[in-house]
mmCIF entry with sequence, helices, sheets and N, C-alpha, C, O atoms, coordinates in Angstrom:
data_MODEL
# 
_entry.id   MODEL 
# 
_entity.id                         1 
_entity.type                       polymer 
_entity.pdbx_number_of_molecules   1 
# 
_entity_poly.entity_id                      1 
_entity_poly.type                           'polypeptide(L)' 
_entity_poly.nstd_linkage                   no 
_entity_poly.nstd_monomer                   no 
_entity_poly.pdbx_seq_one_letter_code       MKKPVHILVIIILLLLTIFLYNKQLASIPLLLISFYLFTVVGSKISLFKKNK 
_entity_poly.pdbx_seq_one_letter_code_can   MKKPVHILVIIILLLLTIFLYNKQLASIPLLLISFYLFTVVGSKISLFKKNK 
_entity_poly.pdbx_strand_id                 A 
# 
loop_
_entity_poly_seq.entity_id 
_entity_poly_seq.num 
_entity_poly_seq.mon_id 
_entity_poly_seq.hetero 
1 1  MET n 
1 2  LYS n 
1 3  LYS n 
1 4  PRO n 
1 5  VAL n 
1 6  HIS n 
1 7  ILE n 
1 8  LEU n 
1 9  VAL n 
1 10 ILE n 
1 11 ILE n 
1 12 ILE n 
1 13 LEU n 
1 14 LEU n 
1 15 LEU n 
1 16 LEU n 
1 17 THR n 
1 18 ILE n 
1 19 PHE n 
1 20 LEU n 
1 21 TYR n 
1 22 ASN n 
1 23 LYS n 
1 24 GLN n 
1 25 LEU n 
1 26 ALA n 
1 27 SER n 
1 28 ILE n 
1 29 PRO n 
1 30 LEU n 
1 31 LEU n 
1 32 LEU n 
1 33 ILE n 
1 34 SER n 
1 35 PHE n 
1 36 TYR n 
1 37 LEU n 
1 38 PHE n 
1 39 THR n 
1 40 VAL n 
1 41 VAL n 
1 42 GLY n 
1 43 SER n 
1 44 LYS n 
1 45 ILE n 
1 46 SER n 
1 47 LEU n 
1 48 PHE n 
1 49 LYS n 
1 50 LYS n 
1 51 ASN n 
1 52 LYS n 
# 
_struct_asym.id          A 
_struct_asym.entity_id   1 
# 
loop_
_struct_conf.conf_type_id 
_struct_conf.id 
_struct_conf.pdbx_PDB_helix_id 
_struct_conf.beg_label_comp_id 
_struct_conf.beg_label_asym_id 
_struct_conf.beg_label_seq_id 
_struct_conf.pdbx_beg_PDB_ins_code 
_struct_conf.end_label_comp_id 
_struct_conf.end_label_asym_id 
_struct_conf.end_label_seq_id 
_struct_conf.pdbx_end_PDB_ins_code 
_struct_conf.beg_auth_comp_id 
_struct_conf.beg_auth_asym_id 
_struct_conf.beg_auth_seq_id 
_struct_conf.end_auth_comp_id 
_struct_conf.end_auth_asym_id 
_struct_conf.end_auth_seq_id 
_struct_conf.pdbx_PDB_helix_class 
_struct_conf.details 
_struct_conf.pdbx_PDB_helix_length 
HELX_P HELX_P1 AA1 LYS A 3  ? TYR A 21 ? LYS A 3  TYR A 21 1 ? 19 
HELX_P HELX_P2 AA2 SER A 27 ? ASN A 51 ? SER A 27 ASN A 51 1 ? 25 
# 
_struct_conf_type.id          HELX_P 
_struct_conf_type.criteria    ? 
_struct_conf_type.reference   ? 
# 
loop_
_atom_site.group_PDB 
_atom_site.id 
_atom_site.type_symbol 
_atom_site.label_atom_id 
_atom_site.label_alt_id 
_atom_site.label_comp_id 
_atom_site.label_asym_id 
_atom_site.label_entity_id 
_atom_site.label_seq_id 
_atom_site.pdbx_PDB_ins_code 
_atom_site.Cartn_x 
_atom_site.Cartn_y 
_atom_site.Cartn_z 
_atom_site.occupancy 
_atom_site.B_iso_or_equiv 
_atom_site.pdbx_formal_charge 
_atom_site.auth_seq_id 
_atom_site.auth_comp_id 
_atom_site.auth_asym_id 
_atom_site.auth_atom_id 
_atom_site.pdbx_PDB_model_num 
ATOM 1   N N  . MET A 1 1  ? -40.381 -69.769 166.414 1.00 0.00 ? 1  MET A N  1 
ATOM 2   C CA . MET A 1 1  ? -41.298 -68.923 167.162 1.00 0.00 ? 1  MET A CA 1 
ATOM 3   C C  . MET A 1 1  ? -40.871 -68.859 168.614 1.00 0.00 ? 1  MET A C  1 
ATOM 4   O O  . MET A 1 1  ? -40.087 -69.681 169.088 1.00 0.00 ? 1  MET A O  1 
ATOM 5   N N  . LYS A 1 2  ? -41.391 -67.891 169.291 1.00 0.00 ? 2  LYS A N  1 
ATOM 6   C CA . LYS A 1 2  ? -41.071 -67.724 170.701 1.00 0.00 ? 2  LYS A CA 1 
ATOM 7   C C  . LYS A 1 2  ? -41.906 -68.667 171.556 1.00 0.00 ? 2  LYS A C  1 
ATOM 8   O O  . LYS A 1 2  ? -42.964 -69.150 171.152 1.00 0.00 ? 2  LYS A O  1 
ATOM 9   N N  . LYS A 1 3  ? -41.388 -68.904 172.746 1.00 0.00 ? 3  LYS A N  1 
ATOM 10  C CA . LYS A 1 3  ? -42.038 -69.841 173.659 1.00 0.00 ? 3  LYS A CA 1 
ATOM 11  C C  . LYS A 1 3  ? -43.469 -69.430 174.042 1.00 0.00 ? 3  LYS A C  1 
ATOM 12  O O  . LYS A 1 3  ? -44.343 -70.296 174.076 1.00 0.00 ? 3  LYS A O  1 
ATOM 13  N N  . PRO A 1 4  ? -43.751 -68.141 174.333 1.00 0.00 ? 4  PRO A N  1 
ATOM 14  C CA . PRO A 1 4  ? -45.147 -67.779 174.672 1.00 0.00 ? 4  PRO A CA 1 
ATOM 15  C C  . PRO A 1 4  ? -46.133 -68.057 173.544 1.00 0.00 ? 4  PRO A C  1 
ATOM 16  O O  . PRO A 1 4  ? -47.290 -68.390 173.801 1.00 0.00 ? 4  PRO A O  1 
ATOM 17  N N  . VAL A 1 5  ? -45.686 -67.925 172.304 1.00 0.00 ? 5  VAL A N  1 
ATOM 18  C CA . VAL A 1 5  ? -46.574 -68.200 171.175 1.00 0.00 ? 5  VAL A CA 1 
ATOM 19  C C  . VAL A 1 5  ? -46.899 -69.688 171.131 1.00 0.00 ? 5  VAL A C  1 
ATOM 20  O O  . VAL A 1 5  ? -48.047 -70.064 170.894 1.00 0.00 ? 5  VAL A O  1 
ATOM 21  N N  . HIS A 1 6  ? -45.900 -70.537 171.356 1.00 0.00 ? 6  HIS A N  1 
ATOM 22  C CA . HIS A 1 6  ? -46.135 -71.982 171.380 1.00 0.00 ? 6  HIS A CA 1 
ATOM 23  C C  . HIS A 1 6  ? -47.128 -72.350 172.481 1.00 0.00 ? 6  HIS A C  1 
ATOM 24  O O  . HIS A 1 6  ? -48.053 -73.132 172.262 1.00 0.00 ? 6  HIS A O  1 
ATOM 25  N N  . ILE A 1 7  ? -46.926 -71.785 173.645 1.00 0.00 ? 7  ILE A N  1 
ATOM 26  C CA . ILE A 1 7  ? -47.807 -72.088 174.776 1.00 0.00 ? 7  ILE A CA 1 
ATOM 27  C C  . ILE A 1 7  ? -49.232 -71.614 174.484 1.00 0.00 ? 7  ILE A C  1 
ATOM 28  O O  . ILE A 1 7  ? -50.196 -72.314 174.796 1.00 0.00 ? 7  ILE A O  1 
ATOM 29  N N  . LEU A 1 8  ? -49.365 -70.437 173.892 1.00 0.00 ? 8  LEU A N  1 
ATOM 30  C CA . LEU A 1 8  ? -50.686 -69.903 173.572 1.00 0.00 ? 8  LEU A CA 1 
ATOM 31  C C  . LEU A 1 8  ? -51.410 -70.775 172.555 1.00 0.00 ? 8  LEU A C  1 
ATOM 32  O O  . LEU A 1 8  ? -52.606 -71.030 172.703 1.00 0.00 ? 8  LEU A O  1 
ATOM 33  N N  . VAL A 1 9  ? -50.712 -71.229 171.538 1.00 0.00 ? 9  VAL A N  1 
ATOM 34  C CA . VAL A 1 9  ? -51.336 -72.088 170.519 1.00 0.00 ? 9  VAL A CA 1 
ATOM 35  C C  . VAL A 1 9  ? -51.787 -73.407 171.140 1.00 0.00 ? 9  VAL A C  1 
ATOM 36  O O  . VAL A 1 9  ? -52.895 -73.871 170.870 1.00 0.00 ? 9  VAL A O  1 
ATOM 37  N N  . ILE A 1 10 ? -50.947 -74.005 171.961 1.00 0.00 ? 10 ILE A N  1 
ATOM 38  C CA . ILE A 1 10 ? -51.304 -75.273 172.609 1.00 0.00 ? 10 ILE A CA 1 
ATOM 39  C C  . ILE A 1 10 ? -52.505 -75.090 173.533 1.00 0.00 ? 10 ILE A C  1 
ATOM 40  O O  . ILE A 1 10 ? -53.399 -75.937 173.556 1.00 0.00 ? 10 ILE A O  1 
ATOM 41  N N  . ILE A 1 11 ? -52.537 -74.006 174.288 1.00 0.00 ? 11 ILE A N  1 
ATOM 42  C CA . ILE A 1 11 ? -53.665 -73.762 175.195 1.00 0.00 ? 11 ILE A CA 1 
ATOM 43  C C  . ILE A 1 11 ? -54.964 -73.577 174.414 1.00 0.00 ? 11 ILE A C  1 
ATOM 44  O O  . ILE A 1 11 ? -56.001 -74.119 174.797 1.00 0.00 ? 11 ILE A O  1 
ATOM 45  N N  . ILE A 1 12 ? -54.912 -72.819 173.328 1.00 0.00 ? 12 ILE A N  1 
ATOM 46  C CA . ILE A 1 12 ? -56.114 -72.606 172.514 1.00 0.00 ? 12 ILE A CA 1 
ATOM 47  C C  . ILE A 1 12 ? -56.614 -73.926 171.937 1.00 0.00 ? 12 ILE A C  1 
ATOM 48  O O  . ILE A 1 12 ? -57.815 -74.198 171.956 1.00 0.00 ? 12 ILE A O  1 
ATOM 49  N N  . LEU A 1 13 ? -55.708 -74.738 171.428 1.00 0.00 ? 13 LEU A N  1 
ATOM 50  C CA . LEU A 1 13 ? -56.125 -76.021 170.854 1.00 0.00 ? 13 LEU A CA 1 
ATOM 51  C C  . LEU A 1 13 ? -56.651 -76.974 171.920 1.00 0.00 ? 13 LEU A C  1 
ATOM 52  O O  . LEU A 1 13 ? -57.586 -77.732 171.660 1.00 0.00 ? 13 LEU A O  1 
ATOM 53  N N  . LEU A 1 14 ? -56.072 -76.950 173.102 1.00 0.00 ? 14 LEU A N  1 
ATOM 54  C CA . LEU A 1 14 ? -56.591 -77.793 174.186 1.00 0.00 ? 14 LEU A CA 1 
ATOM 55  C C  . LEU A 1 14 ? -57.977 -77.330 174.640 1.00 0.00 ? 14 LEU A C  1 
ATOM 56  O O  . LEU A 1 14 ? -58.841 -78.154 174.939 1.00 0.00 ? 14 LEU A O  1 
ATOM 57  N N  . LEU A 1 15 ? -58.187 -76.021 174.692 1.00 0.00 ? 15 LEU A N  1 
ATOM 58  C CA . LEU A 1 15 ? -59.517 -75.523 175.043 1.00 0.00 ? 15 LEU A CA 1 
ATOM 59  C C  . LEU A 1 15 ? -60.543 -75.903 173.980 1.00 0.00 ? 15 LEU A C  1 
ATOM 60  O O  . LEU A 1 15 ? -61.681 -76.241 174.308 1.00 0.00 ? 15 LEU A O  1 
ATOM 61  N N  . LEU A 1 16 ? -60.152 -75.848 172.717 1.00 0.00 ? 16 LEU A N  1 
ATOM 62  C CA . LEU A 1 16 ? -61.048 -76.308 171.658 1.00 0.00 ? 16 LEU A CA 1 
ATOM 63  C C  . LEU A 1 16 ? -61.372 -77.790 171.807 1.00 0.00 ? 16 LEU A C  1 
ATOM 64  O O  . LEU A 1 16 ? -62.501 -78.217 171.562 1.00 0.00 ? 16 LEU A O  1 
ATOM 65  N N  . THR A 1 17 ? -60.379 -78.561 172.207 1.00 0.00 ? 17 THR A N  1 
ATOM 66  C CA . THR A 1 17 ? -60.602 -79.993 172.415 1.00 0.00 ? 17 THR A CA 1 
ATOM 67  C C  . THR A 1 17 ? -61.631 -80.221 173.515 1.00 0.00 ? 17 THR A C  1 
ATOM 68  O O  . THR A 1 17 ? -62.547 -81.029 173.362 1.00 0.00 ? 17 THR A O  1 
ATOM 69  N N  . ILE A 1 18 ? -61.475 -79.504 174.622 1.00 0.00 ? 18 ILE A N  1 
ATOM 70  C CA . ILE A 1 18 ? -62.409 -79.658 175.744 1.00 0.00 ? 18 ILE A CA 1 
ATOM 71  C C  . ILE A 1 18 ? -63.811 -79.211 175.334 1.00 0.00 ? 18 ILE A C  1 
ATOM 72  O O  . ILE A 1 18 ? -64.799 -79.871 175.658 1.00 0.00 ? 18 ILE A O  1 
ATOM 73  N N  . PHE A 1 19 ? -63.891 -78.090 174.619 1.00 0.00 ? 19 PHE A N  1 
ATOM 74  C CA . PHE A 1 19 ? -65.196 -77.568 174.205 1.00 0.00 ? 19 PHE A CA 1 
ATOM 75  C C  . PHE A 1 19 ? -65.885 -78.507 173.212 1.00 0.00 ? 19 PHE A C  1 
ATOM 76  O O  . PHE A 1 19 ? -67.089 -78.740 173.318 1.00 0.00 ? 19 PHE A O  1 
ATOM 77  N N  . LEU A 1 20 ? -65.139 -79.041 172.258 1.00 0.00 ? 20 LEU A N  1 
ATOM 78  C CA . LEU A 1 20 ? -65.730 -79.887 171.225 1.00 0.00 ? 20 LEU A CA 1 
ATOM 79  C C  . LEU A 1 20 ? -65.880 -81.353 171.639 1.00 0.00 ? 20 LEU A C  1 
ATOM 80  O O  . LEU A 1 20 ? -66.483 -82.145 170.915 1.00 0.00 ? 20 LEU A O  1 
ATOM 81  N N  . TYR A 1 21 ? -65.337 -81.712 172.793 1.00 0.00 ? 21 TYR A N  1 
ATOM 82  C CA . TYR A 1 21 ? -65.431 -83.094 173.250 1.00 0.00 ? 21 TYR A CA 1 
ATOM 83  C C  . TYR A 1 21 ? -66.883 -83.511 173.463 1.00 0.00 ? 21 TYR A C  1 
ATOM 84  O O  . TYR A 1 21 ? -67.266 -84.626 173.111 1.00 0.00 ? 21 TYR A O  1 
ATOM 85  N N  . ASN A 1 22 ? -67.683 -82.628 174.032 1.00 0.00 ? 22 ASN A N  1 
ATOM 86  C CA . ASN A 1 22 ? -69.088 -82.946 174.289 1.00 0.00 ? 22 ASN A CA 1 
ATOM 87  C C  . ASN A 1 22 ? -69.895 -83.085 173.009 1.00 0.00 ? 22 ASN A C  1 
ATOM 88  O O  . ASN A 1 22 ? -70.936 -83.742 172.998 1.00 0.00 ? 22 ASN A O  1 
ATOM 89  N N  . LYS A 1 23 ? -69.428 -82.477 171.940 1.00 0.00 ? 23 LYS A N  1 
ATOM 90  C CA . LYS A 1 23 ? -70.126 -82.567 170.654 1.00 0.00 ? 23 LYS A CA 1 
ATOM 91  C C  . LYS A 1 23 ? -69.541 -83.674 169.775 1.00 0.00 ? 23 LYS A C  1 
ATOM 92  O O  . LYS A 1 23 ? -69.880 -83.783 168.597 1.00 0.00 ? 23 LYS A O  1 
ATOM 93  N N  . GLN A 1 24 ? -68.677 -84.477 170.345 1.00 0.00 ? 24 GLN A N  1 
ATOM 94  C CA . GLN A 1 24 ? -68.011 -85.598 169.671 1.00 0.00 ? 24 GLN A CA 1 
ATOM 95  C C  . GLN A 1 24 ? -67.196 -85.144 168.464 1.00 0.00 ? 24 GLN A C  1 
ATOM 96  O O  . GLN A 1 24 ? -67.136 -85.840 167.450 1.00 0.00 ? 24 GLN A O  1 
ATOM 97  N N  . LEU A 1 25 ? -66.574 -83.982 168.577 1.00 0.00 ? 25 LEU A N  1 
ATOM 98  C CA . LEU A 1 25 ? -65.715 -83.456 167.523 1.00 0.00 ? 25 LEU A CA 1 
ATOM 99  C C  . LEU A 1 25 ? -64.295 -83.185 168.034 1.00 0.00 ? 25 LEU A C  1 
ATOM 100 O O  . LEU A 1 25 ? -63.579 -82.358 167.470 1.00 0.00 ? 25 LEU A O  1 
ATOM 101 N N  . ALA A 1 26 ? -63.895 -83.871 169.084 1.00 0.00 ? 26 ALA A N  1 
ATOM 102 C CA . ALA A 1 26 ? -62.598 -83.605 169.704 1.00 0.00 ? 26 ALA A CA 1 
ATOM 103 C C  . ALA A 1 26 ? -61.435 -84.043 168.826 1.00 0.00 ? 26 ALA A C  1 
ATOM 104 O O  . ALA A 1 26 ? -60.303 -83.617 169.055 1.00 0.00 ? 26 ALA A O  1 
ATOM 105 N N  . SER A 1 27 ? -61.684 -84.873 167.842 1.00 0.00 ? 27 SER A N  1 
ATOM 106 C CA . SER A 1 27 ? -60.580 -85.344 167.006 1.00 0.00 ? 27 SER A CA 1 
ATOM 107 C C  . SER A 1 27 ? -60.014 -84.231 166.122 1.00 0.00 ? 27 SER A C  1 
ATOM 108 O O  . SER A 1 27 ? -58.850 -84.291 165.726 1.00 0.00 ? 27 SER A O  1 
ATOM 109 N N  . ILE A 1 28 ? -60.814 -83.230 165.812 1.00 0.00 ? 28 ILE A N  1 
ATOM 110 C CA . ILE A 1 28 ? -60.343 -82.148 164.934 1.00 0.00 ? 28 ILE A CA 1 
ATOM 111 C C  . ILE A 1 28 ? -59.216 -81.348 165.598 1.00 0.00 ? 28 ILE A C  1 
ATOM 112 O O  . ILE A 1 28 ? -58.142 -81.231 165.007 1.00 0.00 ? 28 ILE A O  1 
ATOM 113 N N  . PRO A 1 29 ? -59.415 -80.789 166.805 1.00 0.00 ? 29 PRO A N  1 
ATOM 114 C CA . PRO A 1 29 ? -58.300 -80.062 167.421 1.00 0.00 ? 29 PRO A CA 1 
ATOM 115 C C  . PRO A 1 29 ? -57.138 -80.977 167.801 1.00 0.00 ? 29 PRO A C  1 
ATOM 116 O O  . PRO A 1 29 ? -55.991 -80.530 167.825 1.00 0.00 ? 29 PRO A O  1 
ATOM 117 N N  . LEU A 1 30 ? -57.414 -82.253 168.100 1.00 0.00 ? 30 LEU A N  1 
ATOM 118 C CA . LEU A 1 30 ? -56.314 -83.166 168.408 1.00 0.00 ? 30 LEU A CA 1 
ATOM 119 C C  . LEU A 1 30 ? -55.444 -83.401 167.183 1.00 0.00 ? 30 LEU A C  1 
ATOM 120 O O  . LEU A 1 30 ? -54.224 -83.509 167.306 1.00 0.00 ? 30 LEU A O  1 
ATOM 121 N N  . LEU A 1 31 ? -56.047 -83.482 166.013 1.00 0.00 ? 31 LEU A N  1 
ATOM 122 C CA . LEU A 1 31 ? -55.266 -83.578 164.783 1.00 0.00 ? 31 LEU A CA 1 
ATOM 123 C C  . LEU A 1 31 ? -54.461 -82.311 164.543 1.00 0.00 ? 31 LEU A C  1 
ATOM 124 O O  . LEU A 1 31 ? -53.316 -82.376 164.094 1.00 0.00 ? 31 LEU A O  1 
ATOM 125 N N  . LEU A 1 32 ? -55.051 -81.161 164.840 1.00 0.00 ? 32 LEU A N  1 
ATOM 126 C CA . LEU A 1 32 ? -54.323 -79.903 164.694 1.00 0.00 ? 32 LEU A CA 1 
ATOM 127 C C  . LEU A 1 32 ? -53.150 -79.813 165.668 1.00 0.00 ? 32 LEU A C  1 
ATOM 128 O O  . LEU A 1 32 ? -52.080 -79.313 165.319 1.00 0.00 ? 32 LEU A O  1 
ATOM 129 N N  . ILE A 1 33 ? -53.359 -80.300 166.892 1.00 0.00 ? 33 ILE A N  1 
ATOM 130 C CA . ILE A 1 33 ? -52.266 -80.318 167.874 1.00 0.00 ? 33 ILE A CA 1 
ATOM 131 C C  . ILE A 1 33 ? -51.132 -81.210 167.384 1.00 0.00 ? 33 ILE A C  1 
ATOM 132 O O  . ILE A 1 33 ? -49.966 -80.825 167.469 1.00 0.00 ? 33 ILE A O  1 
ATOM 133 N N  . SER A 1 34 ? -51.452 -82.380 166.880 1.00 0.00 ? 34 SER A N  1 
ATOM 134 C CA . SER A 1 34 ? -50.410 -83.294 166.418 1.00 0.00 ? 34 SER A CA 1 
ATOM 135 C C  . SER A 1 34 ? -49.669 -82.718 165.215 1.00 0.00 ? 34 SER A C  1 
ATOM 136 O O  . SER A 1 34 ? -48.450 -82.858 165.117 1.00 0.00 ? 34 SER A O  1 
ATOM 137 N N  . PHE A 1 35 ? -50.395 -82.067 164.292 1.00 0.00 ? 35 PHE A N  1 
ATOM 138 C CA . PHE A 1 35 ? -49.747 -81.435 163.145 1.00 0.00 ? 35 PHE A CA 1 
ATOM 139 C C  . PHE A 1 35 ? -48.840 -80.294 163.589 1.00 0.00 ? 35 PHE A C  1 
ATOM 140 O O  . PHE A 1 35 ? -47.728 -80.149 163.081 1.00 0.00 ? 35 PHE A O  1 
ATOM 141 N N  . TYR A 1 36 ? -49.310 -79.485 164.533 1.00 0.00 ? 36 TYR A N  1 
ATOM 142 C CA . TYR A 1 36 ? -48.514 -78.365 165.043 1.00 0.00 ? 36 TYR A CA 1 
ATOM 143 C C  . TYR A 1 36 ? -47.239 -78.863 165.715 1.00 0.00 ? 36 TYR A C  1 
ATOM 144 O O  . TYR A 1 36 ? -46.152 -78.349 165.452 1.00 0.00 ? 36 TYR A O  1 
ATOM 145 N N  . LEU A 1 37 ? -47.373 -79.858 166.575 1.00 0.00 ? 37 LEU A N  1 
ATOM 146 C CA . LEU A 1 37 ? -46.190 -80.393 167.257 1.00 0.00 ? 37 LEU A CA 1 
ATOM 147 C C  . LEU A 1 37 ? -45.232 -81.061 166.278 1.00 0.00 ? 37 LEU A C  1 
ATOM 148 O O  . LEU A 1 37 ? -44.015 -80.984 166.451 1.00 0.00 ? 37 LEU A O  1 
ATOM 149 N N  . PHE A 1 38 ? -45.768 -81.715 165.252 1.00 0.00 ? 38 PHE A N  1 
ATOM 150 C CA . PHE A 1 38 ? -44.928 -82.334 164.234 1.00 0.00 ? 38 PHE A CA 1 
ATOM 151 C C  . PHE A 1 38 ? -44.102 -81.276 163.500 1.00 0.00 ? 38 PHE A C  1 
ATOM 152 O O  . PHE A 1 38 ? -42.914 -81.483 163.253 1.00 0.00 ? 38 PHE A O  1 
ATOM 153 N N  . THR A 1 39 ? -44.717 -80.149 163.151 1.00 0.00 ? 39 THR A N  1 
ATOM 154 C CA . THR A 1 39 ? -43.978 -79.100 162.453 1.00 0.00 ? 39 THR A CA 1 
ATOM 155 C C  . THR A 1 39 ? -42.950 -78.427 163.359 1.00 0.00 ? 39 THR A C  1 
ATOM 156 O O  . THR A 1 39 ? -41.867 -78.063 162.903 1.00 0.00 ? 39 THR A O  1 
ATOM 157 N N  . VAL A 1 40 ? -43.283 -78.261 164.640 1.00 0.00 ? 40 VAL A N  1 
ATOM 158 C CA . VAL A 1 40 ? -42.324 -77.662 165.582 1.00 0.00 ? 40 VAL A CA 1 
ATOM 159 C C  . VAL A 1 40 ? -41.110 -78.560 165.737 1.00 0.00 ? 40 VAL A C  1 
ATOM 160 O O  . VAL A 1 40 ? -39.974 -78.086 165.705 1.00 0.00 ? 40 VAL A O  1 
ATOM 161 N N  . VAL A 1 41 ? -41.344 -79.844 165.904 1.00 0.00 ? 41 VAL A N  1 
ATOM 162 C CA . VAL A 1 41 ? -40.233 -80.786 166.053 1.00 0.00 ? 41 VAL A CA 1 
ATOM 163 C C  . VAL A 1 41 ? -39.421 -80.858 164.762 1.00 0.00 ? 41 VAL A C  1 
ATOM 164 O O  . VAL A 1 41 ? -38.193 -80.930 164.803 1.00 0.00 ? 41 VAL A O  1 
ATOM 165 N N  . GLY A 1 42 ? -40.096 -80.838 163.626 1.00 0.00 ? 42 GLY A N  1 
ATOM 166 C CA . GLY A 1 42 ? -39.386 -80.855 162.348 1.00 0.00 ? 42 GLY A CA 1 
ATOM 167 C C  . GLY A 1 42 ? -38.484 -79.658 162.174 1.00 0.00 ? 42 GLY A C  1 
ATOM 168 O O  . GLY A 1 42 ? -37.364 -79.792 161.681 1.00 0.00 ? 42 GLY A O  1 
ATOM 169 N N  . SER A 1 43 ? -38.954 -78.480 162.574 1.00 0.00 ? 43 SER A N  1 
ATOM 170 C CA . SER A 1 43 ? -38.111 -77.286 162.456 1.00 0.00 ? 43 SER A CA 1 
ATOM 171 C C  . SER A 1 43 ? -36.939 -77.339 163.427 1.00 0.00 ? 43 SER A C  1 
ATOM 172 O O  . SER A 1 43 ? -35.843 -76.891 163.089 1.00 0.00 ? 43 SER A O  1 
ATOM 173 N N  . LYS A 1 44 ? -37.144 -77.874 164.619 1.00 0.00 ? 44 LYS A N  1 
ATOM 174 C CA . LYS A 1 44 ? -36.048 -77.998 165.590 1.00 0.00 ? 44 LYS A CA 1 
ATOM 175 C C  . LYS A 1 44 ? -34.999 -78.988 165.100 1.00 0.00 ? 44 LYS A C  1 
ATOM 176 O O  . LYS A 1 44 ? -33.801 -78.757 165.269 1.00 0.00 ? 44 LYS A O  1 
ATOM 177 N N  . ILE A 1 45 ? -35.443 -80.096 164.490 1.00 0.00 ? 45 ILE A N  1 
ATOM 178 C CA . ILE A 1 45 ? -34.491 -81.084 163.984 1.00 0.00 ? 45 ILE A CA 1 
ATOM 179 C C  . ILE A 1 45 ? -33.695 -80.516 162.829 1.00 0.00 ? 45 ILE A C  1 
ATOM 180 O O  . ILE A 1 45 ? -32.493 -80.764 162.728 1.00 0.00 ? 45 ILE A O  1 
ATOM 181 N N  . SER A 1 46 ? -34.348 -79.747 161.941 1.00 0.00 ? 46 SER A N  1 
ATOM 182 C CA . SER A 1 46 ? -33.614 -79.176 160.820 1.00 0.00 ? 46 SER A CA 1 
ATOM 183 C C  . SER A 1 46 ? -32.594 -78.149 161.292 1.00 0.00 ? 46 SER A C  1 
ATOM 184 O O  . SER A 1 46 ? -31.503 -78.055 160.731 1.00 0.00 ? 46 SER A O  1 
ATOM 185 N N  . LEU A 1 47 ? -32.944 -77.373 162.330 1.00 0.00 ? 47 LEU A N  1 
ATOM 186 C CA . LEU A 1 47 ? -31.974 -76.428 162.889 1.00 0.00 ? 47 LEU A CA 1 
ATOM 187 C C  . LEU A 1 47 ? -30.808 -77.169 163.545 1.00 0.00 ? 47 LEU A C  1 
ATOM 188 O O  . LEU A 1 47 ? -29.661 -76.734 163.453 1.00 0.00 ? 47 LEU A O  1 
ATOM 189 N N  . PHE A 1 48 ? -31.105 -78.278 164.200 1.00 0.00 ? 48 PHE A N  1 
ATOM 190 C CA . PHE A 1 48 ? -30.063 -79.069 164.840 1.00 0.00 ? 48 PHE A CA 1 
ATOM 191 C C  . PHE A 1 48 ? -29.104 -79.655 163.808 1.00 0.00 ? 48 PHE A C  1 
ATOM 192 O O  . PHE A 1 48 ? -27.893 -79.683 164.024 1.00 0.00 ? 48 PHE A O  1 
ATOM 193 N N  . LYS A 1 49 ? -29.656 -80.129 162.674 1.00 0.00 ? 49 LYS A N  1 
ATOM 194 C CA . LYS A 1 49 ? -28.813 -80.701 161.631 1.00 0.00 ? 49 LYS A CA 1 
ATOM 195 C C  . LYS A 1 49 ? -27.966 -79.635 160.936 1.00 0.00 ? 49 LYS A C  1 
ATOM 196 O O  . LYS A 1 49 ? -26.841 -79.919 160.525 1.00 0.00 ? 49 LYS A O  1 
ATOM 197 N N  . LYS A 1 50 ? -28.486 -78.417 160.800 1.00 0.00 ? 50 LYS A N  1 
ATOM 198 C CA . LYS A 1 50 ? -27.722 -77.338 160.165 1.00 0.00 ? 50 LYS A CA 1 
ATOM 199 C C  . LYS A 1 50 ? -26.553 -76.889 161.030 1.00 0.00 ? 50 LYS A C  1 
ATOM 200 O O  . LYS A 1 50 ? -25.515 -76.476 160.513 1.00 0.00 ? 50 LYS A O  1 
ATOM 201 N N  . ASN A 1 51 ? -26.721 -76.970 162.355 1.00 0.00 ? 51 ASN A N  1 
ATOM 202 C CA . ASN A 1 51 ? -25.665 -76.529 163.272 1.00 0.00 ? 51 ASN A CA 1 
ATOM 203 C C  . ASN A 1 51 ? -24.558 -77.554 163.447 1.00 0.00 ? 51 ASN A C  1 
ATOM 204 O O  . ASN A 1 51 ? -23.503 -77.225 163.989 1.00 0.00 ? 51 ASN A O  1 
ATOM 205 N N  . LYS A 1 52 ? -24.767 -78.776 163.009 1.00 0.00 ? 52 LYS A N  1 
ATOM 206 C CA . LYS A 1 52 ? -23.750 -79.824 163.165 1.00 0.00 ? 52 LYS A CA 1 
ATOM 207 C C  . LYS A 1 52 ? -22.631 -79.670 162.215 1.00 0.00 ? 52 LYS A C  1 
ATOM 208 O O  . LYS A 1 52 ? -21.699 -80.474 162.223 1.00 0.00 ? 52 LYS A O  1 
# 
């Protein structure tokens, strides 16, 4: 994906975290952020291994 899309997804998830923090539901968007970053890193590593 392109860089602006990554930034937009992270910003939306961080805003959800801030909004849901007061309702004690901040763990949901934080789990989504960690899953998203895990998949981004996984795709970058697989591309790196294919280029070697």
